[in-house]
DOZA-973517 format. One record per residue: residue in one letter; residue number from 1; x, y, z of N, C-alpha, C in turn. Coordinates in nm, 4 decimals. Layout:
<rs>
(a NUM (X Y Z) (X Y Z) (X Y Z)),
...
</rs>
This chain:
<rs>
(m 1 (0.0576 2.2796 0.4379) (-0.0351 2.1978 0.4454) (-0.0451 2.1051 0.3118)),
(c 2 (-0.0349 2.0490 0.2811) (-0.0288 1.9398 0.1777) (-0.1429 1.9335 0.1134)),
(g 3 (-0.1818 1.9158 -0.0094) (-0.2983 1.8743 -0.0443) (-0.2722 1.7305 -0.0884)),
(d 4 (-0.4045 1.7319 -0.1908) (-0.4254 1.6210 -0.2790) (-0.4470 1.6504 -0.3740)),
(v 5 (-0.3863 1.5487 -0.4361) (-0.3877 1.5508 -0.6183) (-0.4524 1.4600 -0.6852)),
(p 6 (-0.5555 1.4646 -0.7314) (-0.5592 1.6247 -0.7778) (-0.6876 1.6693 -0.7230)),
(g 7 (-0.7528 1.5996 -0.6260) (-0.8562 1.6459 -0.5485) (-0.8265 1.7717 -0.5029)),
(d 8 (-0.7686 1.8568 -0.4579) (-0.6992 1.9608 -0.3681) (-0.6374 2.0516 -0.4838)),
(m 9 (-0.5688 1.9978 -0.5672) (-0.4894 2.0718 -0.6830) (-0.4566 1.9962 -0.8057)),
(s 10 (-0.3955 2.0121 -0.9063) (-0.3619 1.9829 -1.0349) (-0.2016 1.9972 -1.0237)),
(v 11 (-0.1440 1.9031 -1.1265) (-0.0093 1.9426 -1.1314) (-0.0072 1.8871 -1.2598)),
(v 12 (0.0927 1.9830 -1.3612) (0.1175 1.9808 -1.4778) (0.2213 1.9312 -1.4799)),
(g 13 (0.3099 1.8441 -1.5787) (0.4451 1.8837 -1.6297) (0.4753 1.8817 -1.7811)),
(f 14 (0.6150 1.9238 -1.8022) (0.6228 1.9578 -1.9529) (0.7541 1.8414 -1.9835)),
(d 15 (0.7266 1.8106 -2.1252) (0.8021 1.7096 -2.2218) (0.7558 1.5964 -2.1885)),
(d 16 (0.6358 1.5578 -2.1280) (0.5756 1.3804 -2.1067) (0.7087 1.2975 -2.1292)),
(s 17 (0.7908 1.3001 -2.0010) (0.9178 1.1742 -2.0040) (0.8684 1.0716 -1.9912)),
(r 18 (0.9179 0.9470 -1.9957) (0.9141 0.8293 -1.9319) (0.8655 0.8340 -1.8188)),
(l 19 (0.9109 0.8769 -1.7004) (0.8130 0.9135 -1.5830) (0.7112 0.8971 -1.5545)),
(a 20 (0.6734 1.0350 -1.6396) (0.5703 1.1305 -1.6627) (0.4341 1.0173 -1.6941)),
(r 21 (0.4318 0.8903 -1.7808) (0.4218 0.7761 -1.8486) (0.4005 0.6868 -1.7533)),
(l 22 (0.4457 0.6578 -1.6556) (0.4157 0.5481 -1.5313) (0.2957 0.5619 -1.4846)),
(s 23 (0.2590 0.4705 -1.4277) (0.0856 0.3972 -1.4108) (0.0897 0.4835 -1.3041)),
(h 24 (0.1333 0.4591 -1.2304) (0.1498 0.4883 -1.0578) (0.2036 0.6417 -1.0878)),
(i 25 (0.2157 0.7411 -1.1325) (0.2365 0.8654 -1.1006) (0.1919 0.9056 -1.2281)),
(a 26 (0.0842 0.8628 -1.3284) (0.0282 0.9166 -1.4287) (0.0316 1.0744 -1.4297)),
(l 27 (0.1216 1.1446 -1.5188) (0.1079 1.3198 -1.4127) (0.0816 1.3373 -1.5927)),
(t 28 (0.0042 1.4456 -1.5534) (-0.0752 1.5412 -1.6692) (0.0437 1.5820 -1.7625)),
(t 29 (0.0524 1.6092 -1.8617) (0.1694 1.6813 -1.9164) (0.1448 1.8039 -2.0381)),
(v 30 (0.3084 1.8862 -2.0737) (0.2608 1.8791 -2.2090) (0.3384 1.8392 -2.2602)),
(a 31 (0.2941 1.8213 -2.3819) (0.4240 1.7426 -2.5157) (0.4213 1.8049 -2.6463)),
(q 32 (0.5627 1.7789 -2.6818) (0.5431 1.8571 -2.8209) (0.6082 1.7258 -2.8796)),
(d 33 (0.5546 1.7437 -3.0229) (0.6112 1.6983 -3.1757) (0.7662 1.6594 -3.1897)),
(t 34 (0.7749 1.5764 -3.0648) (0.9656 1.5636 -3.1075) (1.0375 1.5442 -3.2615)),
(q 35 (0.9157 1.4274 -3.3189) (0.9726 1.4199 -3.4516) (0.9380 1.5481 -3.5175)),
(q 36 (0.8512 1.5817 -3.6171) (0.8157 1.6889 -3.6209) (0.9366 1.8428 -3.6025)),
(l 37 (0.9585 1.8481 -3.4698) (1.1115 1.9499 -3.4481) (1.2087 1.8903 -3.4360)),
(i 38 (1.2579 1.7474 -3.4699) (1.3906 1.7453 -3.5380) (1.3765 1.7151 -3.6936)),
(a 39 (1.2632 1.6974 -3.7463) (1.2547 1.7081 -3.8999) (1.3031 1.8668 -3.9197)),
(i 40 (1.2344 1.9488 -3.8319) (1.2800 2.1503 -3.8923) (1.3937 2.1547 -3.8733)),
(a 41 (1.4781 2.1028 -3.7720) (1.5975 2.1011 -3.6880) (1.6859 2.0653 -3.8033)),
(g 42 (1.6789 1.9285 -3.8684) (1.7634 1.8746 -4.0104) (1.7465 1.9107 -4.1233)),
(a 43 (1.6472 2.0520 -4.1346) (1.6193 2.0690 -4.2684) (1.7159 2.1984 -4.2607)),
(v 44 (1.6749 2.2595 -4.1218) (1.7681 2.4000 -4.1086) (1.9215 2.3461 -4.1108)),
(a 45 (1.9867 2.2671 -4.0453) (2.0689 2.1550 -4.0857) (2.1478 2.2356 -4.1963)),
(r 46 (2.0719 2.1418 -4.2939) (2.1109 2.1351 -4.4390) (2.1135 2.2514 -4.5530)),
(l 47 (1.9703 2.3429 -4.4641) (2.0279 2.4673 -4.5406) (2.2167 2.5460 -4.5346)),
(d 48 (2.2794 2.5283 -4.4844) (2.4270 2.5803 -4.4727) (2.4088 2.6964 -4.5510)),
(g 49 (2.4213 2.7794 -4.5120) (2.4043 2.9541 -4.5000) (2.3120 2.9923 -4.6060)),
(a 50 (2.2447 2.9074 -4.6825) (2.0695 3.0097 -4.7784) (2.0038 3.0654 -4.6999)),
(s 51 (1.9578 3.1440 -4.7515) (1.8612 3.2044 -4.6952) (1.7169 3.1626 -4.6735)),
(i 52 (1.6647 3.1607 -4.5689) (1.5862 3.1487 -4.5019) (1.4529 3.2818 -4.4551)),
(s 53 (1.3340 3.1710 -4.5579) (1.2399 3.3231 -4.5741) (1.1225 3.3159 -4.4404)),
(e 54 (1.1252 3.1976 -4.3662) (1.0718 3.2108 -4.1983) (1.1742 3.2525 -4.0784)),
(r 55 (1.1699 3.3240 -4.0105) (1.2374 3.2750 -3.9134) (1.2110 3.2687 -3.8150)),
(e 56 (1.0913 3.1792 -3.7922) (1.0182 3.1838 -3.6245) (0.9113 3.0264 -3.7288)),
(l 57 (0.9326 2.9494 -3.6756) (0.8456 2.8326 -3.7007) (0.7450 2.7821 -3.5812)),
(v 58 (0.6730 2.7650 -3.5392) (0.5499 2.7306 -3.4088) (0.5303 2.5934 -3.4386)),
(v 59 (0.5712 2.4910 -3.3469) (0.5305 2.3652 -3.3462) (0.4219 2.3886 -3.2365)),
(p 60 (0.2884 2.3754 -3.2719) (0.2146 2.4257 -3.1093) (0.2259 2.2406 -3.0561)),
(p 61 (0.2508 2.2733 -2.9344) (0.2415 2.1300 -2.8008) (0.0916 2.1006 -2.8159)),
(h 62 (0.1259 1.9641 -2.7079) (-0.0589 1.9126 -2.7465) (-0.0719 1.9157 -2.5205)),
(l 63 (-0.1357 1.8770 -2.5293) (-0.2137 1.8655 -2.3530) (-0.2316 1.6766 -2.3378)),
(i 64 (-0.1507 1.6297 -2.2575) (-0.2020 1.4913 -2.2434) (-0.2693 1.4875 -2.0687)),
(v 65 (-0.3888 1.4522 -2.0669) (-0.4334 1.4128 -1.9702) (-0.4385 1.3129 -1.9126)),
(r 66 (-0.3488 1.3245 -1.7957) (-0.3614 1.1634 -1.7000) (-0.4287 1.1986 -1.5721)),
(g 67 (-0.4063 1.1282 -1.4616) (-0.4340 1.1058 -1.3546) (-0.3639 1.2288 -1.2407)),
(t 68 (-0.3273 1.3289 -1.3123) (-0.3069 1.4527 -1.1760) (-0.3621 1.5795 -1.2176)),
(t 69 (-0.4534 1.5757 -1.3283) (-0.5543 1.7228 -1.2960) (-0.6885 1.6431 -1.2910)),
(a 70 (-0.8106 1.7596 -1.2356) (-0.9308 1.7169 -1.2377) (-0.9601 1.8565 -1.2520)),
(p 71 (-1.1226 1.8690 -1.2868) (-1.1854 1.9924 -1.2022) (-1.2084 2.0778 -1.1471)),
(p 72 (-1.1894 2.1806 -1.1484) (-1.1844 2.2391 -1.0115) (-1.3522 2.1727 -0.9367)),
(t 73 (-1.3283 2.1635 -0.7788) (-1.4452 2.1015 -0.7459) (-1.5231 2.2552 -0.7226)),
(r 74 (-1.6332 2.2527 -0.6948) (-1.7375 2.3711 -0.6607) (-1.7937 2.3963 -0.4753)),
(s 75 (-1.7356 2.5481 -0.4523) (-1.7433 2.5500 -0.3153) (-1.8696 2.6164 -0.2639)),
(t 76 (-1.9116 2.5952 -0.1919) (-2.0754 2.5434 -0.1707) (-2.1099 2.6893 -0.0586)),
(s 77 (-1.9419 2.7204 0.0055) (-1.9361 2.8463 0.0699) (-1.9090 2.9419 -0.0435)),
(r 78 (-1.9893 3.1359 -0.0052) (-1.9516 3.2173 -0.0765) (-1.9356 3.3412 -0.0134)),
</rs>
């Protein structure tokens, strides 16, 4: 049984591709700060063997809400 998006179910993608941004698709997505990731990767590449004080760097993702998600509907039957 297929459901209605976003009426019966929500759909979320990852990486905010160009396809997700098309108005007729409008996919809610989890996006990463690619500019920050590139800057970190470039900085790490330039270290060239120097010791690194931090071994893990976290770049928090963010949610871009578009047309494929909606709040859950409340069921009247319990």
